[in-house]
C-alpha positions as CSV (number, residue, x, y, z in Angstrom):
1,M,0.0,0.0,0.0
2,T,1.3,3.4,-0.9
3,E,1.6,5.8,2.0
4,Q,0.0,9.2,1.2
5,H,0.8,12.5,2.8
6,Q,-1.9,15.2,3.0
7,R,-0.7,18.8,2.9
8,I,-2.0,21.0,5.5
9,P,-2.1,24.8,4.7
10,G,0.4,26.8,6.7
11,R,2.5,23.8,7.6
12,I,5.5,22.1,6.0
13,T,4.7,18.6,5.1
14,E,7.1,15.8,4.4
15,G,8.2,15.8,0.8
16,S,7.5,19.5,0.1
17,P,10.2,22.1,-0.3
18,P,10.7,24.5,2.6
19,R,9.1,28.0,2.2
20,R,11.2,31.2,2.5
21,R,10.1,33.4,5.4
22,T,10.0,37.2,4.6
23,N,10.5,39.5,7.5
24,R,9.0,42.8,6.3
25,R,10.0,44.7,9.4
26,A,13.6,43.7,9.0
27,R,13.6,44.8,5.4
28,L,12.0,48.1,6.3
29,R,14.6,48.7,9.0
30,A,17.4,47.8,6.6
31,H,15.9,50.3,4.0
32,T,15.7,53.0,6.6
33,V,19.3,52.4,7.7
34,E,20.4,52.5,4.0
35,L,18.6,55.9,3.5
36,S,20.3,57.3,6.6
37,R,23.7,56.1,5.4
38,T,23.2,57.7,2.0
39,G,21.8,61.0,3.4
40,R,18.6,60.8,1.4
41,L,16.4,60.6,4.5
42,P,17.8,63.8,6.2
43,A,17.4,65.7,2.9
44,F,13.8,64.6,2.6
45,V,13.0,65.6,6.2
46,L,14.8,68.9,5.7
47,S,12.8,69.6,2.5
48,V,9.5,68.8,4.3
49,G,10.5,71.1,7.1
50,L,11.4,74.0,4.8
51,A,8.1,73.6,2.9
52,A,6.2,73.8,6.2
53,I,8.1,76.9,7.2
54,L,7.3,78.6,3.9
55,V,3.6,77.8,4.3
56,V,3.6,79.4,7.7
57,F,5.3,82.5,6.3
58,A,2.9,82.7,3.4
59,V,-0.2,82.8,5.6
60,S,1.3,84.8,8.5
61,D,0.0,88.3,9.0
62,D,3.5,89.5,9.6
63,F,4.3,89.1,5.9
64,L,1.3,90.8,4.3
65,V,2.0,93.9,2.3
66,D,1.3,96.9,4.6
67,N,3.4,99.6,2.9
68,V,3.6,100.6,-0.8
69,V,6.1,103.3,-1.6
70,I,5.7,105.2,-4.9
71,R,8.8,106.9,-6.4
72,G,9.2,109.0,-9.5
73,N,5.7,110.4,-9.7
74,S,5.2,114.2,-10.2
75,I,1.8,114.2,-11.8
76,A,0.1,111.1,-10.5
77,Y,-1.2,111.0,-6.9
78,A,0.6,108.3,-5.0
79,D,-2.6,106.9,-3.5
80,T,-4.1,106.3,-7.0
81,V,-0.9,104.5,-8.0
82,V,-1.1,102.4,-4.8
83,E,-4.7,101.5,-5.6
84,H,-3.8,100.4,-9.2
85,S,-1.0,98.2,-7.9
86,G,-3.3,95.9,-6.0
87,A,-0.5,95.0,-3.6
88,L,-1.8,96.0,-0.3
89,G,-2.9,93.1,1.9
90,E,-1.2,90.5,-0.3
91,S,1.3,88.0,1.0
92,I,4.8,89.3,0.2
93,F,5.9,85.7,-0.7
94,Q,3.1,85.2,-3.2
95,L,3.3,88.6,-4.7
96,S,4.2,88.8,-8.4
97,T,6.2,91.9,-9.0
98,H,5.6,91.6,-12.8
99,E,1.9,91.6,-12.3
100,V,2.1,94.6,-9.9
101,A,4.1,96.5,-12.5
102,E,1.5,95.7,-15.2
103,N,-1.3,96.9,-12.9
104,V,0.6,100.2,-12.2
105,A,1.2,100.7,-15.9
106,R,-2.5,100.8,-16.5
107,H,-2.6,104.1,-14.6
108,P,-3.3,106.9,-17.1
109,V,-0.2,108.8,-16.1
110,V,2.2,105.9,-15.9
111,D,4.2,104.8,-18.9
112,S,6.1,102.0,-17.2
113,A,7.0,100.7,-13.7
114,R,9.6,98.6,-11.8
115,V,8.6,96.8,-8.6
116,R,10.6,95.2,-5.8
117,V,9.8,93.8,-2.4
118,Q,11.4,94.5,1.0
119,L,10.8,92.1,3.9
120,P,8.8,91.9,5.9
121,D,5.9,93.9,4.4
122,R,7.1,96.7,2.0
123,V,6.7,97.1,-1.7
124,V,8.6,99.8,-3.6
125,V,7.3,101.0,-7.0
126,N,9.4,103.2,-9.3
127,V,7.3,104.8,-12.0
128,V,8.1,106.5,-15.3
129,E,5.3,109.0,-16.1
130,R,4.0,110.0,-19.5
131,V,5.1,113.5,-20.5
132,P,2.4,116.2,-20.9
133,A,2.4,117.9,-24.2
134,L,-0.8,120.0,-24.1
135,V,-3.3,121.6,-21.9
136,W,-6.9,121.0,-23.1
137,Q,-9.5,123.2,-21.4
138,T,-13.3,122.8,-21.5
139,G,-15.3,125.3,-19.4
140,D,-13.4,126.2,-16.3
141,R,-11.5,122.8,-16.1
142,A,-8.5,121.5,-17.9
143,V,-6.6,118.3,-18.4
144,L,-3.0,117.4,-19.4
145,I,-2.6,115.3,-22.6
146,D,0.6,113.6,-23.9
147,E,1.8,113.7,-27.5
148,H,0.0,110.4,-28.3
149,G,-3.4,111.8,-27.3
150,W,-3.7,110.1,-23.9
151,V,-5.5,112.2,-21.2
152,L,-3.2,112.0,-18.1
153,A,-4.9,114.0,-15.4
154,E,-6.7,117.2,-14.5
155,G,-4.2,120.0,-14.3
156,E,-2.7,123.1,-15.9
157,S,0.7,124.3,-17.1
158,E,1.7,127.7,-18.4
159,E,4.7,126.2,-20.2
160,L,2.6,124.0,-22.5
161,P,0.4,124.9,-25.5
162,W,-3.1,125.6,-24.3
163,V,-6.3,124.7,-26.3
164,V,-9.7,126.0,-25.3
165,E,-12.5,123.7,-26.6
166,L,-15.6,125.7,-27.2
167,D,-18.0,122.8,-27.2
168,G,-18.2,119.2,-26.0
169,S,-17.3,117.8,-22.6
170,L,-14.0,117.6,-20.8
171,P,-12.0,114.5,-21.6
172,Q,-11.4,112.3,-18.6
173,P,-8.1,110.7,-17.5
174,G,-7.6,107.5,-19.5
175,D,-9.5,108.9,-22.5
176,H,-7.8,109.2,-25.9
177,I,-8.1,112.1,-28.4
178,D,-6.8,112.3,-31.9
179,P,-3.0,112.7,-31.8
180,G,-3.3,114.8,-34.9
181,K,-5.1,117.5,-32.8
182,V,-2.2,117.5,-30.3
183,A,0.4,117.8,-33.1
184,A,-1.6,120.6,-34.8
185,A,-1.8,122.6,-31.5
186,Q,1.9,122.2,-30.9
187,Y,2.8,123.2,-34.5
188,L,0.6,126.3,-34.3
189,F,2.1,127.5,-31.0
190,E,5.6,127.0,-32.4
191,E,5.0,128.7,-35.7
192,I,2.9,131.6,-34.4
193,G,4.8,133.2,-31.5
194,N,2.3,135.8,-30.6
195,T,-0.6,133.5,-30.0
196,E,-3.0,134.7,-27.3
197,V,-5.6,132.0,-27.4
198,L,-6.0,128.8,-29.4
199,E,-9.6,127.7,-29.7
200,Y,-11.1,124.5,-31.1
201,D,-14.5,123.2,-31.9
202,E,-15.7,120.3,-34.0
203,S,-17.4,122.5,-36.7
204,D,-14.7,125.1,-37.3
205,G,-11.6,123.3,-36.1
206,F,-8.7,125.4,-34.8
207,Q,-8.9,129.2,-34.5
208,V,-6.0,131.3,-33.3
209,H,-6.4,134.6,-31.5
210,L,-3.3,136.7,-32.0
211,S,-2.0,139.1,-29.4
212,D,-2.8,142.0,-31.8
213,Q,-6.5,141.0,-31.7
214,R,-6.4,139.5,-35.2
215,I,-7.9,136.0,-35.7
216,V,-6.8,133.2,-38.0
217,L,-9.2,130.3,-38.8
218,F,-7.2,127.2,-39.6
219,G,-9.9,124.6,-39.5
220,D,-8.9,120.9,-39.3
221,P,-5.3,119.8,-38.9
222,D,-4.9,118.9,-42.6
223,E,-2.5,120.9,-44.8
224,L,-1.3,123.0,-41.9
225,L,2.0,123.7,-43.6
226,V,0.3,125.2,-46.7
227,K,-2.1,127.1,-44.5
228,M,0.8,128.6,-42.6
229,Q,2.5,129.7,-45.8
230,V,-0.6,131.6,-46.8
231,V,-0.7,133.3,-43.4
232,S,3.0,134.3,-43.6
233,A,2.6,135.6,-47.2
234,L,-0.4,137.8,-46.2
235,S,1.3,139.0,-43.1
236,E,4.3,140.2,-45.1
237,S,2.1,142.0,-47.6
238,S,0.6,145.4,-47.3
239,A,-2.9,144.0,-46.9
240,E,-4.8,144.9,-43.8
241,W,-7.0,142.3,-42.2
242,S,-8.6,141.5,-38.8
243,R,-9.8,138.0,-39.6
244,L,-8.3,135.5,-42.0
245,D,-9.9,132.2,-43.0
246,V,-7.4,129.6,-44.5
247,R,-9.5,126.5,-44.1
248,D,-9.3,126.2,-47.8
249,P,-5.7,127.4,-48.4
250,E,-6.3,127.8,-52.2
251,R,-9.1,130.3,-51.5
252,P,-8.2,132.2,-48.4
253,V,-10.7,134.8,-47.3
254,Y,-9.8,137.8,-45.2
255,Q,-11.5,141.0,-44.0
């Protein structure tokens, strides 16, 4: 009779190969010892610790922007630039200086800006302002306009060409007018040295009041050079006139 051996799960029976025992705890300890020897474990712990510290700094009230310093402004009010920056109350570690500079450059007066942070809660903004080229007055209020037609701010300057608009409403900071009007006003003030008042309205265009009480009606900015040549020729002649209309330079009318 053949003797049979029944295998019982979990036990080694006669005639079966022995099983390998795996000690997981021993392997884990060995792996930990290996990490410690290579230095990878301390580096990992250090990186986790630094990340935790950065998170604490990012949410701490001690590192929220509480002071925004504006430098380089002579036309723009500092508080309006600060408002445009959007930096107040933001975490100084999460603040994007590039984004703040873009926000500040949207201010009507600002052409460009550079931004830097100072720990723990300070942001410094250096601005380059647009240069006023013209004063544009409507009623009893006036605005400053740059050579590209951008309305910068309400204000006045005796050193700039001055245009009095007879109709319409006052342009607001951030508005844009035709740069051709700005260039025309600058040209007229440069070419006519004895200008008393330069007026403008949509129907008749530019009209210059000279210091000797004579008036020259130029109209729109087109063909200003030709129109000015007509004015010069008539002024050098013996003709007497008090009002000269050169809106059509080929058919000037004077009286």
